[in-house]
Structures are given as structure tokens and as C-alpha cells.
C-alpha positions as CSV (number, residue, x, y, z in Angstrom):
1,D,6.0,-6.7,-1.8
2,L,3.9,-8.7,-4.2
3,M,6.1,-11.8,-4.1
4,M,5.6,-12.9,-0.5
5,P,5.4,-16.6,0.5
6,E,2.1,-18.1,1.6
7,M,0.0,-15.0,0.9
8,D,1.2,-12.9,-2.0
9,G,0.8,-9.1,-2.0
10,F,-2.3,-9.2,-4.2
11,E,-4.1,-11.3,-1.6
12,F,-2.8,-9.1,1.2
13,V,-4.2,-6.0,-0.5
14,T,-7.6,-7.7,-1.0
15,E,-7.7,-8.9,2.6
16,L,-6.7,-5.6,4.0
17,R,-9.2,-3.6,1.9
18,G,-11.9,-6.1,2.9
19,Q,-11.7,-5.0,6.5
20,V,-13.7,-1.9,7.5
21,W,-11.1,-0.7,10.0
22,S,-8.2,-0.8,7.5
23,R,-9.8,0.7,4.4
24,S,-8.2,4.1,4.9
25,I,-4.7,2.7,5.5
26,P,-2.5,3.7,2.6
27,I,-0.7,0.9,0.9
28,I,2.6,1.4,-1.0
29,V,3.7,-1.6,-3.1
30,V,7.5,-2.0,-3.4
31,T,8.4,-4.8,-5.8
32,A,11.0,-6.2,-8.1
33,M,8.2,-8.0,-10.0
34,E,7.6,-7.0,-13.6
35,L,3.9,-6.0,-13.5
36,T,1.6,-6.8,-16.4
37,A,-1.4,-4.8,-17.3
38,G,-3.5,-7.4,-15.5
39,D,-1.4,-7.0,-12.3
40,R,-1.8,-3.3,-12.3
41,E,-5.6,-3.7,-12.9
42,R,-5.7,-6.0,-9.8
43,L,-4.1,-3.3,-7.7
44,N,-6.0,-0.4,-9.2
45,G,-7.7,1.6,-6.5
46,G,-6.3,-0.6,-3.7
47,V,-2.9,1.0,-3.4
48,Q,-1.5,4.5,-3.1
49,R,1.5,3.9,-5.2
50,I,3.6,1.1,-6.9
51,L,7.3,1.5,-6.7
52,Q,9.7,-0.7,-8.7
53,K,12.8,-2.0,-7.0
54,G,15.8,-1.3,-9.2
55,G,14.2,1.7,-10.8
56,S,16.2,4.1,-8.5
57,T,18.8,4.0,-5.8
58,R,18.0,2.5,-2.4
59,E,18.3,5.9,-0.9
60,A,15.9,7.5,-3.4
61,L,13.4,4.7,-2.9
62,L,13.5,5.1,0.9
63,A,13.2,8.8,0.6
64,E,10.1,8.5,-1.6
65,V,8.5,6.0,0.8
66,R,9.3,8.3,3.8
67,D,7.7,11.2,2.0
68,M,4.6,9.3,1.2
69,V,4.2,7.9,4.7
70,A,4.7,11.5,6.1
71,A,2.1,12.8,3.7
72,C,-0.4,10.1,4.6
73,V,0.1,10.5,8.4
74,A,-0.5,14.3,8.0
75,S,-3.7,13.6,5.9
76,P,-6.9,14.5,7.8
77,R,-8.6,11.3,6.4
78,V,-5.9,9.1,7.9
79,R,-5.9,11.0,11.2
80,S,-9.6,10.7,11.6
81,A,-9.5,7.0,10.8
82,R,-6.9,6.4,13.5
83,E,-9.0,8.3,16.1
84,A,-12.3,6.6,15.2
85,P,-13.4,3.6,17.2
86,K,-12.8,0.3,15.5
87,E,-16.0,-1.3,14.2
88,A,-16.6,-5.0,14.8
89,E,-16.6,-7.1,11.7
């Protein structure tokens, strides 16, 4: 979520993408926040998908997240990243 206390979601994405070992981890943003064009620009390229809370039922939202996670786990890029040794930063 983008509206987390202490470190918001934008900062989290930036920090996670700044680490070599986590660059291939897919990020799905689920938020109730109304995103501006600037917000979307900040997330561009850093996340797989942005899902709006309230845009669909809870069940539909969870099904979409499950499908995306399953697709990412099956991805050869993600599998090879999980199997590769972690580099020291």
C-alpha cells in the first residue's frame, strides 16, 4: 500500500529497487489512494501493477493478486533470480 506509516509505499519501492538482490521481485501496489499523474510517474517501471481498492470486490481483487503472483512465480526470470546467489551490496 502506498499509505503506510513511517515509510510510504513510494519510498519502499525506491528502496527495494535500489537493492541488486531484489530488482527482479515483482511489486503489486494495492491502494485506496487516488493516484495523480505524478504518483503514477513515480511508480512507472518500478511496479508490475497498480490495483485500486474499491474498484472491484474483495474476492476479485484477491483473485487478481493470486493470478499475478502465480504468473510471476512461474516466470523464468523470477525463478533464476531466486536461484542465483545473493550479491553483497
